[in-house]
C-alpha positions as CSV (number, residue, x, y, z in Angstrom):
1,M,22.7,-1.8,1.3
2,Q,24.9,-0.7,-1.5
3,A,27.9,-2.1,0.3
4,L,26.2,-5.5,0.5
5,A,25.4,-5.3,-3.2
6,R,29.0,-4.5,-4.0
7,A,30.3,-7.3,-1.9
8,A,27.8,-9.8,-3.5
9,R,29.0,-9.0,-7.0
10,G,31.9,-11.4,-6.6
11,L,29.7,-14.3,-5.4
12,W,27.5,-14.8,-8.5
13,P,28.6,-15.0,-12.1
14,A,28.0,-11.8,-14.0
15,A,25.0,-11.6,-16.3
16,G,25.7,-10.5,-19.9
17,R,28.9,-8.5,-20.4
18,G,30.3,-8.5,-16.9
19,Q,27.4,-6.7,-15.4
20,V,25.3,-7.8,-12.4
21,Q,21.6,-7.3,-12.5
22,L,20.2,-6.4,-9.1
23,Q,16.5,-6.3,-8.4
24,P,15.2,-2.8,-7.8
25,A,14.3,-2.1,-4.2
26,R,10.6,-2.7,-3.3
27,G,8.6,-1.0,-0.6
28,I,9.8,2.0,1.3
29,V,13.5,2.9,1.0
30,V,15.0,5.4,3.5
31,Q,18.5,6.6,3.7
32,V,20.3,7.2,7.0
33,R,22.4,10.3,6.6
34,D,25.2,11.1,9.0
35,G,24.2,8.3,11.3
36,N,21.0,10.2,12.2
37,L,18.7,7.2,12.8
38,E,15.9,9.2,14.5
39,R,15.5,11.4,11.4
40,A,15.4,8.4,9.2
41,L,12.7,6.8,11.3
42,Q,10.6,10.0,11.1
43,V,11.0,10.0,7.3
44,M,10.0,6.3,7.2
45,E,6.9,6.9,9.3
46,R,5.8,9.8,7.1
47,K,6.3,7.6,4.0
48,M,4.3,4.8,5.5
49,R,1.5,7.1,6.5
50,S,1.3,8.6,3.0
51,S,1.5,5.3,1.2
52,G,-1.3,3.7,3.3
53,I,0.9,0.8,4.6
54,E,0.2,1.9,8.2
55,R,-3.6,1.4,7.7
56,L,-3.0,-2.1,6.1
57,I,-0.8,-3.2,9.0
58,K,-3.3,-1.9,11.6
59,R,-6.2,-3.7,9.8
60,R,-4.3,-7.0,9.8
61,T,-3.1,-6.9,13.5
62,E,-5.4,-8.3,16.1
63,H,-6.2,-5.7,18.7
64,H,-9.1,-4.8,20.9
65,V,-11.6,-2.6,19.2
66,K,-14.0,-0.6,21.5
67,N,-17.8,-1.2,20.9
68,S,-18.2,2.4,19.9
69,E,-15.5,2.1,17.3
70,K,-17.1,-1.1,16.0
71,R,-20.4,0.7,15.6
72,V,-18.7,3.6,13.7
73,L,-16.9,1.1,11.4
74,A,-20.1,-0.9,10.8
75,R,-22.0,2.3,9.9
76,K,-19.3,3.3,7.5
77,A,-19.3,-0.1,5.9
78,L,-23.0,0.0,5.6
79,M,-23.0,3.4,4.0
80,A,-20.4,2.3,1.5
81,R,-22.4,-0.8,0.6
82,V,-25.6,1.3,0.1
83,R,-23.7,3.8,-2.1
84,S,-22.3,1.0,-4.3
85,Q,-25.7,-0.6,-4.6
86,E,-27.3,2.7,-5.5
87,L,-24.6,3.3,-8.1
88,G,-25.2,-0.2,-9.5
89,K,-28.9,0.3,-9.8
90,S,-28.5,3.7,-11.6
91,L,-25.9,2.2,-14.0
92,R,-28.2,-0.7,-14.7
93,D,-31.1,1.6,-15.4
94,I,-28.9,3.7,-17.8
95,L,-27.9,0.5,-19.6
96,I,-31.5,-0.7,-19.9
97,K,-32.6,2.6,-21.3
98,K,-29.7,2.6,-23.8
99,I,-30.5,-0.9,-24.9
100,R,-34.2,-0.2,-25.4
101,G,-33.3,3.0,-27.2
102,Q,-35.2,5.4,-25.0
């Protein structure tokens, strides 16, 4: 990647005083050291897992979901909805008490 950036410096006019402004890398950046691609892939997978990208990709891809898994996911979504509604009710009650001065 750096070799490409060095090669591209001559293609565009320099910004400012002879310096080229390159955009910082976005996403996951992995270095391949000593031509060890397998190790670089392992590092990339670990970084993807820790950053949550893997879950986002899985959520977007169309794949078969077993009925038992659908039930589990539906129950989790329901519980999250109930918790947020309960939290909203309790916050509303607190605000009403505060406004009424009780």
